[in-house]
N, C-alpha and C positions, 0 to 999 in steps of 0.2 A: 543550617545548623548541623547536630548531630544525625537529625531523623528530621526531613522537611516539614516545612508548615502545608498548609494547604495550597493548592496550586495557586490560588487568587493571591498570595501574599509571596513578598521576598523568598528565597531560600531560606534567609537564616535571619532568626529573631533579632539579632548584631544589627541588621542591616534596616529594622523598621525607623527607628530614630537613635540621635545620637544617646537618649535618655532613656531606662527603662525606672519609671517610679516604683518604689517600695510602699508597697500601701499594706497598713495595717488598719482594718475594720471593725470595729467594736459594736458598732449599729449598722445591721443589716439593711436600713433605710437609706443609710446612706451610699450603699455600694453603686446603684446604677446613676444618679446624678453626679457621684465623683467622677467615676469611670467616664460620664461624657463629656464633662468638664477637661479631662485630660484629653481624651479624642480630638474635641474641638478644639486645643492649644496645640495638636500637634503630636501628640506623645501615643500612640493607638495600643503597643506593648506594657502591658498592667501586671506586674506582679504582685497578687494578692499573698501574703504570708499567711502560713497554717499558724499562727501563734493566738488566735482568738476561736472560742465557739462556733461563731460566726463566719468564719471564713469558707467555707466550704459554700456554705447559700451565697454568699456575696459572689462567688465566682460561678456558680451556677445563674445567678441573676443577672451580672453583667453578660455572661456570655448567650444570655437569650433575650437581653432587651435592649444592648448598647451596639447599633451596627457598627462597624469599623472598629471595634476592640478585639486584639489580640490577647486575652487573657491569660494569666497563666498563675500556677502555684508556686509560692516559695517557701523558703524553711522545710523543703519537704525530706523526711529523715527516715521513713520506712518504705518497705515494697506497699503497703496498705495504703499507704499516704499517697504513692502514686496511684494507687488503682482507684481510690476515691478523689482523685483530685481530676483524672482521666474523664471517669464517668459524673464529674459535677460540669463538665465543658473545657477544662483547661485545655490549652494549646499549646503551652509549653510546661518544664519543670524544671527549679532552680534549687540547688541544694547547698548549704554552705560547708559542705565536706562529703567525703564518700566513701562508700565499702564496695565491698564484690557482690554482696546481696542487693545493694540499693544500685548500682549502676545497672545489675542486669534486667533489675527490674524496670528501671527506665529505659535501656535500649530497648525492651520488650515494648514498651507502652504504647509505639505508633506516634509519639510527639514528638516534638524537640525538646531538648534538655542541656541544662548548663549545671554540669557539677562545678562544687568549688574546692579548689586547690589554693595552698599557700605556700608549697615548695617545690622545686625544681623534680626532685624525684617523683613526685603525685602527678606532676603535668607529664612528664614522661612514662609514667604507667597510665596513663588515660591514653596518650598517643599508642603507645602498645595495644590498646583496646579499641582502636579505632575514632579515639574521641578526639576531634580539634577544637572546638568550641568549649570554653570554660567560665566559670565565675572565678576571679580572684579576690578571695577574701580571708582575714580582714584587711582590704586594698592597704589603707594606712598604716597600719602596726603590721603588716608583714612587709612592709618594703616599700611601697609607694612605687611612683614613677620609675625611682633607679632601680628597682628590683626588675620591674616590668621589660625595662630598655635592657636588662643583661641579660632577659630570655632572649630578646627577639634575635640576636646573632646566631646561637646555638640552636634555638628550637622556632625556627621560623612559620614553620605550618601549625603552633597554636597560635589563637586567638582567644582575648580576653574582654569578658566585662568584668571592670574592676568595680567593687561593691563593700561599702565599710568605711565611715568617715570622710566621702567625698562630698564637698559641698559647690554651691555656686562658684566660690573664688579656683577650688581647685581642679573641676573636671575640664576646662579645656588644656591644662597638660596632659591630662591620659589622654585626650581623644587626641590630640596631636600625634601620639604614638603608633606606628605603625602595624602593633599586634595587637592594638585596643579595637573593637567593633561600636562598641557604645559604653556607657559608665551605670550604675546602677544607685539610684539614691531618694533621697525622700524630703529633701530640701524644697520642694515646690510644693509640700502638704503639712504647712506648718501647722501643729497641733491648734491654736487657738482660731484659724482660719476653717481648719474642718470642722470643728466643734462649732463655730458659730454659723457653717452651712454657706459660706460665701462662695459659691461657686463660680462665680464670677473671677475672682481674684485668684483661683486655683487654675482658671483657662488663662489668665495673665501669665502666670508664674510658670506655666507649662509652655507658650509661648518663648518666654526668655531663656527657659533651659533648651529647646530644639535650635534657639541661635547661637548656644556654645560650639557646636561644630566650627573648627577653623575651615576657612576656604581651601578648596585645592590647590595645590600647586604652590 
C-alpha cells in the first residue's frame, strides 16, 4: 500500500482479502466478538469507522485482543483523527476524500492508508504525491465499474478499493477489474444479525464474501 504493513502481513491491505468489512460499532462490547467472527470467516482487514463515540475504543480492543485482525480506522477526516487512530492501534487508515493537510498527516503516520477519490483529477493528484492505492467512493454513485474500467487504460498504476453501494451481487464485477484490489462493504454485517449478536452468522457471511473473488485466469 502507500505505507507498508508490518512485515508479517502482505505489503498491501488491498491484498489481504477480497473484501474489507466496513464496521460501525455502537456498543464497544461487540467489537472483539464481531472481529473474531470476521477473522474466522477469512476477512482479517477490518475498517472500524469513526462515526460513533466508541470507535477508538473498539479499535483499541480489536488490536489488543484479536490475533490475526488487521484493524483500521475509517471515515478519517482530520490530522487529529489520524493521530488518535494510530495511537489506538489502527494499522491502516481510510478517508472518504482528502485534502493536502489530511494527506500529509496520513503519509507521516507510519501506517497504510487509502485516501478517497471520485474523479480522475483526484487520482492524478494523488499519483503526483506518490500515492498509488486509493478508496473509490462513493463507488456506485460515482460511476461504478464503468468508471473504473475507463481509468485502467490511462492510469494503470492506480489501484482501488471501491466502497459505497456495493453488495453481494455487485462485488464480483468490481473484483474482476484489473485495477481493483478489493472492495469495501457492510453487507456481511446485517444490523439485525449484529444486534442479535449472532457471531456464527457473521462468520458464515464473511466466508461467503471471501468466495466472491473470481478465479485467476
